[in-house]
N, C-alpha and C positions, 0 to 999 in steps of 0.2 A: 641520492647516493651520498653517503657520508664522506666528509673531507678527510684527507690524510695530511693536511696542512701544507701541501705542495701546490705550486701554481697550476692553473688549469692547463690541461694538455689537449692537443688535437691529434687524433690518430688517423693515419693514412695507410691503408692496407691494399696492396696491389698484387695482382696475380694474373696468370694466363689460364683461360678455360681450355680444357683438353680438346684436341681435334675430334670432331664428330659428336661433340656433346650437343644435346638438345638445348638450345639457348633459352627457350621459354621455360623449360624445366629447371635449368640452372638458375635462371633469374628468380623463379618462384622459390627455390630453396634458400637463396641468399636473403630474399625479402622475408621469408618466414623466420629465419634466424634473427634478422634485424628486428622484426616485430617482437619476438620473444625477448630479445636482449633489451629492447626499449621498455618493455613491461617490467623486467627485472631490475634494471638499473636507472631508468629514467632518461637514458641517452638514446636519442633517435638517430639512427644511422642513415646515410644517403649512399646510393650506389651510382657509380659513373662508369661509362665505357669510353675507351680511348677513341678519339676522333679518327675515323677511317680505318679502325682496327677493332672489330667487334669482339675479339677474343681476349683483349686486355681490359680488365675491370679494376675499379678501385672503390673500396668502401671508405667512407669518411665519418668519423665520430668526433664531434667538437664539444669543447667545454667540459671535459672529464675532470672531476675533482678527486674522486676516490679511485685512484688508478689501480691499486692492487686488486680491489674487488671487481672493478670493471674488466681488467685483463683476465681474471679467473672466469668471470661470467662469459666473456667472449670466447675463451678456449672451450668452455663447456658447450656453448652454443654451436661452435664449429663442429665439435664432435657429435652432438645430438642431431644436427641436421646433415651430417655426413658431407660437409663441404669439401673435404679433401678429395672426394671422389670426382669432383668436377674440375680439379686442377690438372693442368697438363703434366704428364709423367716427366720426371726430371726437373720439374719446376716446384715452386712453393709459394705460400702466402708470405709476402714481405711486409713487415710492419715498421712504420716510421712514426715517431712522436715529435711534435713541434710545440714550442711555447710561443705565445704572442710577444712580440717586442713591445716594450713600454718605454 
């Protein structure tokens, strides 16, 4: 992924899975999106679930240099894999970006 001359960013995206969602299907949808995103951008995402609360998930993407292109590819991936359909109504995907302290 090409650099836009900004420091490497680390993305943390968290959300709640809707009540009654098939967890296995939702998991497969997120993983399919992450696989496609990884092929397109070279950034391999990880998926976490909150301890003792299986409906709160977090996607993590580390070491992103081409942030504009990455965020566009991420938005496209979310749309293409219809990830908004697994989000709890009234909730949303929350994206936070962090830079490593040096």
